[in-house]
C-alpha positions in Angstrom: 0.0 0.0 0.0 1.3 3.5 -0.9 0.1 6.5 1.0 -0.3 9.9 -0.5 1.9 11.5 2.2 4.7 10.3 4.4 3.8 9.2 8.0 6.5 9.8 10.6 5.3 7.8 13.6 4.9 4.1 13.0 3.6 1.9 15.8 3.6 -1.9 16.1 0.8 -2.9 18.5 1.0 -6.4 20.0 -2.5 -7.8 20.9 -2.4 -11.6 20.3 -5.2 -12.9 22.5 -8.8 -14.0 22.9 -11.8 -12.1 21.5 -12.9 -10.5 24.8 -9.4 -9.1 25.5 -9.3 -7.5 22.0 -12.8 -6.0 22.4 -11.8 -4.2 25.6 -8.5 -3.1 23.9 -10.2 -1.9 20.7 -10.7 1.6 22.2 -6.9 2.1 22.3 -6.6 1.4 18.5 -9.6 3.5 17.7 -8.3 6.4 19.8 -5.0 6.3 17.9 -6.9 6.5 14.6 -8.9 9.5 15.9 -6.3 11.5 17.9 -3.2 10.6 16.0 -4.6 10.2 12.5 -1.3 10.8 10.9 0.3 7.8 12.5 0.8 4.5 10.8 -0.3 1.3 12.7 0.7 -2.3 12.5 -1.7 -4.4 14.6 -0.8 -8.0 15.5 -3.8 -10.0 16.6 -5.6 -13.3 16.3 -8.1 -14.6 13.6 -11.0 -14.7 16.1 -10.5 -11.0 16.8 -9.3 -9.6 13.5 -12.7 -8.4 12.3 -13.2 -6.0 15.2 -10.3 -3.9 13.9 -11.9 -3.5 10.5 -10.2 -3.7 7.1 -6.6 -2.7 6.5 -6.1 0.9 5.2 -3.4 3.0 3.7 -2.2 3.8 7.2 -2.9 0.5 9.0 -1.7 -3.0 8.4 -2.7 -6.2 10.3 -0.8 -9.4 11.0 -3.1 -12.2 12.0 -1.9 -15.4 13.7 -3.3 -18.0 16.0 -2.4 -17.3 19.6 -0.8 -20.7 20.3 1.4 -20.5 17.2 2.5 -17.0 18.0 3.4 -17.6 21.6 5.3 -20.8 20.7 7.2 -19.2 17.9 10.4 -19.3 20.0 10.4 -23.0 19.3 10.3 -22.5 15.6 13.1 -20.3 14.2 11.4 -20.3 10.8 8.2 -18.8 12.3 10.0 -16.4 14.6 12.2 -15.0 11.8 9.2 -14.7 9.5 7.4 -12.7 12.1 10.5 -10.5 12.7 10.8 -10.0 9.0 7.2 -8.8 8.7 7.7 -6.3 11.6 11.0 -5.0 10.4 9.5 -4.5 6.9 7.0 -2.2 8.6 9.9 -0.3 10.3 8.2 0.8 13.5 9.8 3.5 15.6 7.4 2.7 18.5 6.0 -0.5 19.9 3.0 -1.0 22.3 2.8 -4.2 24.2 -0.6 -5.0 25.8 0.0 -6.2 29.3 -1.2 -9.7 28.6 1.4 -10.2 25.9 4.2 -12.8 26.5 7.9 -13.1 25.8 7.6 -13.7 22.1 5.9 -10.3 21.6 8.6 -8.6 23.8 11.4 -10.3 21.9 10.1 -9.2 18.6 9.5 -5.7 19.8 13.0 -5.5 21.1 14.5 -6.7 17.8 12.1 -4.6 15.7 14.4 -1.5 15.6 11.8 0.6 17.5 13.5 2.9 20.0 10.4 3.5 22.1 8.7 0.4 23.4 5.8 0.9 25.8 4.5 -1.8 28.2 4.0 -3.0 31.7 6.4 -5.4 33.4 4.8 -8.6 34.7 6.3 -11.5 36.6 6.2 -13.8 33.5 8.2 -11.3 31.3 11.8 -12.6 30.9 13.2 -10.5 28.0 15.5 -7.9 29.5 15.3 -4.4 28.0 12.2 -5.1 26.0 10.3 -2.2 27.6 11.9 1.3 27.4 8.9 3.2 28.7 7.0 1.5 31.5 3.4 2.0 32.5 2.9 0.6 36.0 0.6 -2.4 36.1 -2.3 -2.3 38.6 -3.8 -5.8 38.9 -6.9 -4.4 40.6 -7.8 -1.9 37.8 -10.3 -2.6 35.1 -8.6 -4.0 32.0 -10.0 -1.1 29.9 -8.1 1.4 32.1 -5.0 -0.8 31.8 -4.9 -0.4 28.1 -5.6 3.3 28.3 -2.7 3.9 30.6 -0.4 2.3 28.0 -1.9 4.6 25.3 -1.3 7.6 27.4 2.3 6.6 27.9 2.7 6.0 24.2 1.5 9.4 23.3 2.8 11.4 26.2 5.7 13.0 24.3 3.9 13.6 21.0 1.9 16.4 19.5 -1.8 16.2 18.7 -5.2 16.4 20.3 -5.4 15.6 24.0 -6.8 12.1 24.8 -9.9 11.8 27.1 -9.1 10.9 30.7 -11.0 7.6 30.3 -11.5 5.4 27.3 -14.6 5.8 25.2 -16.7 2.6 24.4 -15.4 0.5 21.5 -17.2 1.3 18.3 -18.5 -1.8 16.5 -20.7 0.0 13.9 -18.5 -1.3 11.1 -19.8 -4.8 12.0 -23.4 -3.8 11.9 -25.7 -3.3 8.9 -28.5 -1.3 10.2 -30.8 -3.5 12.3 -32.6 -2.8 15.5 -33.5 -4.5 18.8 -36.4 -6.9 18.4 -39.0 -6.8 21.2 -39.0 -9.8 23.4 -35.9 -11.4 21.9 -33.5 -13.1 24.4 -30.1 -14.3 23.0 -28.4 -17.1 24.9 -24.7 -17.8 24.3 -23.4 -20.6 26.6 -19.8 -20.6 25.5 -16.5 -19.4 27.0 -12.8 -20.0 26.3 -12.3 -22.3 29.3 -14.6 -25.0 30.7 -14.4 -23.7 34.2 -15.9 -20.4 33.1 -19.1 -21.9 31.8 -22.4 -22.4 33.6 -23.5 -26.0 33.1 -25.0 -26.7 29.6 -28.0 -28.6 31.0 -29.0 -25.5 33.0 -28.7 -23.2 30.0 -31.0 -25.7 28.1 -33.5 -25.7 31.0 -33.4 -21.9 31.1 -34.2 -21.6 27.4 -37.2 -24.0 27.9 -38.5 -21.9 30.8 -38.3 -18.7 28.7 -39.6 -20.0 25.4 -43.3 -19.5 26.1 -43.0 -15.8 26.8 -40.0 -14.7 24.6 -38.3 -15.3 21.3 -35.3 -17.3 22.5 -32.2 -17.4 20.3 -29.6 -20.0 21.1 -26.3 -18.9 19.5 -24.0 -21.7 18.5 -20.7 -21.6 16.5 -20.4 -23.3 13.1 -21.7 -26.9 13.1 -21.5 -27.3 16.8 -24.3 -29.7 17.9 -26.7 -28.9 20.7 -28.4 -32.0 22.1 -31.6 -31.5 24.1 -32.6 -28.0 22.8 -36.3 -27.4 22.8 -37.9 -27.1 19.3 -39.4 -23.7 20.2 -35.9 -22.3 20.8 -34.4 -20.9 17.6 -30.9 -22.4 17.0 -28.7 -19.9 15.2 -25.3 -21.1 14.0 -23.0 -18.0 14.0 -20.6 -18.4 11.1 -18.7 -15.1 11.6 -17.9 -12.4 14.1 -20.1 -10.0 12.1 -23.1 -12.3 12.4 -22.5 -12.8 16.1 -22.4 -9.0 16.6 -25.7 -8.5 14.7 -27.4 -11.2 16.7 -26.4 -9.8 20.0 -27.3 -6.3 18.9 -30.8 -7.4 17.9 -31.6 -8.9 21.3 -33.5 -7.2 24.1 -31.4 -9.3 26.5 -28.2 -11.3 26.3 -27.5 -14.2 28.7 -24.1 -15.8 28.9 -20.8 -16.3 30.8 -18.0 -13.8 31.3 -16.5 -14.3 27.9 -16.0 -12.7 24.5 -19.6 -12.5 23.5 -20.4 -10.8 26.9 -17.9 -8.1 26.0 -19.5 -7.7 22.6 -22.9 -7.2 24.4 -21.3 -4.6 26.7 -19.8 -2.7 23.7 -23.2 -2.8 22.0 -25.0 -1.6 25.2 -27.2 -4.7 25.1 -28.8 -5.4 28.5 -27.3 -8.6 29.8 -27.3 -11.1 32.6 -23.8 -12.6 33.0 -22.9 -15.6 35.2 -19.4 -14.9 36.4 -18.1 -17.9 38.1 -14.3 -17.5 38.7 -13.7 -14.3 36.8 -12.0 -11.4 38.6 -13.8 -8.0 39.1 -11.3 -6.2 36.8 -13.1 -7.9 33.9 -16.5 -6.4 34.9 -17.9 -4.0 32.2 -16.3 -0.6 32.1 -18.9 0.8 29.7 -22.7 0.6 30.1 -22.3 -1.1 33.4 -25.8 -0.1 34.5 -27.2 -2.4 31.8 -25.1 -5.5 32.7 -26.1 -7.6 35.7 -23.0 -9.4 36.9 -23.8 -12.4 39.0 -21.2 -13.8 41.4 -21.1 -15.5 44.8 -19.4 -13.1 47.1 -19.3 -15.6 49.9 -16.7 -18.0 48.4 -13.2 -17.3 49.8 -11.6 -18.8 46.7 -12.9 -16.1 44.4 -11.8 -14.8 42.1 -9.5 -17.8 41.2 -8.7 -16.2 37.9 -6.5 -13.8 39.8 -4.7 -16.5 41.8 -4.3 -19.4 39.3 -3.4 -19.0 35.6 -6.5 -18.9 33.5 -5.0 -21.3 30.9 -4.7 -24.0 33.7 -8.5 -24.2 33.5 -8.7 -25.9 36.9 -11.0 -25.4 39.9 -9.1 -25.7 43.2 -12.1 -25.7 45.4 -12.9 -28.9 47.3 -16.5 -28.5 46.2 -15.8 -28.3 42.5 -17.2 -25.2 40.7 -19.1 -24.0 43.7 -19.2 -20.5 42.1 -21.2 -21.9 39.2 -23.2 -24.6 41.0 -24.8 -21.9 43.2 -26.8 -20.5 40.3 -29.9 -22.7 39.8 -32.1 -22.4 36.7 -34.9 -20.8 38.8 -32.6 -18.1 40.2 -31.2 -17.2 36.8 -34.7 -17.1 35.3 -35.8 -14.7 38.0 -32.9 -12.4 37.3 -33.6 -12.6 33.5 -37.2 -11.7 33.8 -36.4 -8.9 36.2 -33.7 -7.5 33.9 -36.0 -7.7 30.9 -38.7 -5.8 32.7 -36.2 -3.1 33.8 -34.5 -2.6 30.4 -36.1 -4.3 27.5 -39.8 -4.2 28.2 -39.4 -0.6 29.3 -38.1 0.1 25.9 -34.7 1.4 27.1 
């Protein structure tokens, strides 16, 4: 791609992670587009999240790679040097590491030639000198603010419009084609990246059956994923793309799901939601439209939030009473919350 004018500041942005992490981080990239529109960006992300960033442009390139392959690139010299070649071809003079990025991202950033490299040091970071401009990491802060602090550090010594003190909501309008909320529609998405973050499937199925007589219930499934035991009155929708998933969630009067990527889509879209949290830490609670999102968690369990104690990728529950944080929520209790939240937001037409 050839631009009509030279662009001085070139930033490589490392955000190789899950869908939800990228949705929350999207505000950072969109703010750079708005407040530093003369900068050139090179966004490294994953296939599941690529669509949220929109198409490549004259001033923005994307490198898309599966998270596992990227993080294990140190084991494959061919992959590692290919990645480095792509980044060096871009010739960044600045790098921004999201705080969840690992050592491969830090190594590539250090070897990229960029003199300014912004990030937060975490215990798992082992590449010395990878970060030149550090933004302190606050594990108790909302993840949206975490990304925003990195952006403020990245732009601190540059000219241009002042950034807002807090991040604006991510804009997903590029994934929507008109559409509107449909009265009485409830969208259920039972998935999450890790098994221990999911409310039991049989309870989701029972909840859908309880609601089907009073509402249009959509059960959102991915691809050809089978759903045994789903009531015939519940509409099974197989989402084939991120764009389709966004449109489905945006059309609902209420979204029901776990604390996962689709939940963060619902938050960005301001879709009223009932979210069953389980082990997820509070810093993943919605930063935007929080009044519309009912976050359900058992505050009495001393082991919560285990996401902040044990690595999420371990996917293990360490409580003697396995998954007590999810088992607490019976179908009747969740149904009561769903009906109450629908009355408060959807039926009221808000």
